[in-house]
Each structure stands twice: as C-alpha cells, then as structure tokens.
N, C-alpha and C positions, 0 to 999 in steps of 0.2 A: 571599480578598480580593486577595492579591498577584497571582495569576494573572489575575483580572478587571481589575485596574488595568493590568497589563502589556499585556493584549489591547486595552484601551481606548486606551492611548497609541499602540500600534502602528497600530491602525485610524485614529486621528486623524492620524497622521503620513503614512500612505499615501494617505488621502483616498478620495473616491468612485471616481475613475477608477482609482486604484491597487488598490482593493478588487476592482473588476471584472476588472482585468488579473490579479490574484492568483488569482481564482476560475478564470479561463480557463486559466492556466498549470497549476494543480493538476489540473483535469479533463483537460487535454491529456496531462500526464505519466502520470496514472493509466490513461488509455486506451492510451497507448504501452506501459506496463508490462503491462497485461492482454494486449495483442496479442503482446508479446514472450514472456510466460510461456506463453500458450496455443499458441505455435508449438513448444513443447517436447513431444515425444511423451508421451502419456498424461497431460498436464496440460490441464485444461479449466476454464472459468469455471463455477462451480457454479450460479449463478442468472442467469436471462435478463433480469432487471429492469434498467432504466437505473440508472446509478450516477454519482456525482460524483467523489470522490477515494478511495473505499474500495470494494473488491470482494473476493469470495471465490473462491479457486481450489481445485479438487480435485486432489490429488496422487496419484501411483501408490503411495505408501507413507506411513506416518504422518508427520504434519506435525512432531511433536516431534523426530523423527530428522533431518529436513531442517533444522529450525531449529538444532539442535546443530551441524550441519556449517557452516551459515552463520555462527554465532557464532565458530567457529574462524577464519573468514575476516574477522572483525570486521564482520559485516553483521547488522543487526537486521532480520530477515525478516518480521516480522508477529506475529500472534496465532494460536496453535494453538486452534482452536475445539473440538477434542476434549476440552479441559479442562472445558468446560461442557456439551457435547452429545456423548453416547456414540456417536451415529451419524455424527459428523463428525470422526473421528480423523484422516482424511486431508485435512482442510479447513484452509486458511490464510486469515485475513483480512489483506489487504494494503492499506496506505495510502500514497499518494504526495502529496508537497507540493512547494512551490516550491524547497525546499532540496535535493530529490533530483535530482542531475544525471543526464542520459541515460546517461553512462558508469557511474554507480553502478547504475542499473537493469539495464544490460547485464551488469555484473559479477554482480549478484544472479542473473540468468537463467543465466549461465554456470555 
C-alpha cells in the first residue's frame, strides 16, 4: 500500500505532461544504454523486439561474474536471468530510468 500511495503522489505531482516527459526520458536513456553496451565487443541485444526502458543483453561470459565486478564498483548492473533460466546464464536484464545519468551509463559500460 505504501508503494502504491507513493507512486500515486509522485504521478499527481508531475502531472500529465510530466508523465509523458518521464516516459520519453526513460526510453531515451534505455536506448542510449543499449547502444552503448552493444558497442562493446561480444555484447549484443538478446531480443529484437521493441522495448521501453528494459532490455536484455547477452554477454561473452556469465552475467553473475560481471555483476560481481560491477558491485565492487558500486554499480547495480541489473538482473542475472541465469538465476531463473538455465539457457540464459550470460543474459542480463537492464533497466534505465530518469535517475540514471548518462555518465553512470557510460561508467557501467566502461
């Protein structure tokens, strides 16, 4: 109930135009991140379907290993899909929001 109330207050505060701007910002950052990550050798977008602010990348090695490295750099890198799907051990679900600065995305890619 607390999460729902918080979300309702936030949406009421930003209004209709703010909600549209928020959606556009999230989508833009996610597409920037996808392009940035997929420019790394042996990293590719796993699915060709359109996406909003979440996407899956396939990595050259297990996602849990890369997430451990990212945690050491204080970066929450996403969700290791190998936890739930045995055939996706190198797959990482990534989400971008308005709170993710371009510099943070670049640091993640680095």
